[in-house]
C-alpha positions, 0 to 999 in steps of 0.5 A: 694748730702749731707744732714745735719742730723735731729738732733731729729731722727739722719736720713737724711731728707726725700726729698719729690716729692713736695720739688723736684718740688720746687727745680726744679722750683727755678733752672728754675727761676734762669736760666730765670733770666739770659736770656736776652731779644733781639729784632731784630735790626731796620735795617740790613746792609751787605758789601761783599768785594772780590778781584779776580785775574786770572794768565795772565788775570787780565787786561782782557777787559769788555766783554760787552753784550757777557760777560753778557750772559756768565756770566748768563750761567756760574754763573760767574757774572760780565763778562758783566760789574759791577753787583750785585753778582760779589763778587761770580764770578771769573772775575778779579778785586775788587768787592763789593756787598752791601745790606740794610734792615729796618723793617720800610720799609718791601718792601725796601728803597732807601739808600745812603751811604756816602764813605771815599775819599780813595774809589775813587768812589765819595762822595756816593753810591745809594742803590735801592730796589730789585724789586719782580719778578714773578716766570717763569713757568718751561720750562722743558719738558718730562714726569713726570715719566721720569727716568733720565740717570745714570751718566757714568764714575768716579771720582778720589779725592786726598788731601793734599799738597804732592809731591807724592800721599799718601797711601790710595788715591785716593778715587774713585767714579765709577758711574757704581758701586754707586748710587746717594745717595753714590755720595751725600756722596762722595762729602759732604764737609764743608760749612757755611750758607750764611749770607751775602749780597743778592739781595732779595725783601726787600733789597736795593742793590748796584750795581743795574741797575742804579748805577754800577760804577766799583771799581778802583784798587787803592780804599780803604774802610778804613775810616767812612761810613754812610747810610741814607734813609727813615726808616733807623736809623740816627745812622747808620754809622761806620768805616772800618779799614785795616782788612776789606779793600780790600785784595791784589791779591792772586797771585798763581804761578804754576811750574812743573806739568804733570808727575811731582809734581806741586808746588804752591807758593804765597805771604802771605796776611797781613790780611789773617787768612787762605788759601785753594786750590783745582784743577780739571780736566776732560778728555774723552778718547775713551768714558771713562769720568774721573774727578780728584779732589785735595784739599789742606786739610790734611783730605778728604775734596773736598772744594766745599763749601769753595771757598766762604766767611766763618765766623771767627768761622768756619775758626778757627774750620777748621784750627784746623781741618787741613782743611785749610792752616795757614796764615804763609803758602805760598806754597803747592805741588800737587801730581805728575802725578795725572793730567797727563791725564787731558785735562787741570787742573784748580787750585783755591785758596782762602784767607779768611779775618776777618769777621767784625760784628758791632751793635748799641747800643752794647749789654748790659753786664747785662743780666737783661737789654734787647738788642734792637739794632737799626742796625747791620752790617756785613763786609765779606772779601776774596781774589780768584784766579785761575791759570792753571796747565800746563804740565810744569807749565810755561804756566800758565796764559800765553795769548799765545795759546798753542798747543794741546797734539796732536801737532795740532794747536789751533783754534786761530793758524788755523784761525778758530773761537773758540766756546764761552767759558771762556777764559783759562779754561779747558773744565770741562764742557765736562767732566761733560757732559760725566759723566751724559750722556747729 
């Protein structure tokens, strides 16, 4: 800092503690003058949009009560019909989760959302308040001092689009040599805080127990939307454009596999911002349980937290870090042989759409003016897909039962009743059970 010379003494002025304090106070005042007062919105609205496909199973019929039971057991909502949370599952179709809350009705308010004719679901959808449920007592038995059985087996982790295994891979987690803390570090990955539609007390949601119309395949969200209800601002209306419409199916095609590399291809989705793939399998040979995990990331990232919605800033960041595949990418290779011993390998893929954030009135550019929004709205979009990585790849998604590796007939061929499970998925649960000794 340069000071002017005192003309009487020809020396720099003395900076006293009082002067320093005054300067700091002025700086603080200037900073406070630039801080804008922001009030919480009166109402908040969320729309989660998902297009989900499974190779060869997109026309799978509604599984009714059995599907509902399976959905609860597997965490895959939508198996028993339309239900809130299906955007987080893996059942084929187009899915919507809608939620709204208002400070004027903290317990929730019934709302009506008018929708455009292109949505082909009638003139409106009804959102109902979520009922608070009493917490059920824990059903866990056993002594509180009981020590869980240590995991058994190991996990092999590979990453990157490549025909062959790259140098330095795989990372191996051997439970006989590592503890739970090391397991947590091994599996730690990227994720974003969930800011989407939630069925919690205080929110009104669709679908709900009374209103659960299925979204038709030809539905489009483009056009005007408006919400009305006790406690909701009359101004809560907005339009959705093509960027936030249902994405087309992410149709993953797998070729090769077994001892050879698996080549995954897909058609580019016009509104996709980025892509991510991961695959996993489990095997249990002579009591030696082993899981194999692979992801399309160029850096070590298993991707457990990436198979979901991601905000625009996170997508941009992960693209720069080479965790996600760019929007121009339409192919990827899974290294040869990494799933050769597997009892079936499942590949999942996600296409990230562009998140839309709206507010009314808009935030004033002048920070001296307080921002008091009447409402905010968030629309999130994604497309998910799942396909099996077969030994030759040409059976991926086929509805025809394949013979086992031992040449024995499948339960369908032998006439016996197969156990309840997710059609077309490898028995990863068996591998997990083997790892954790349960």
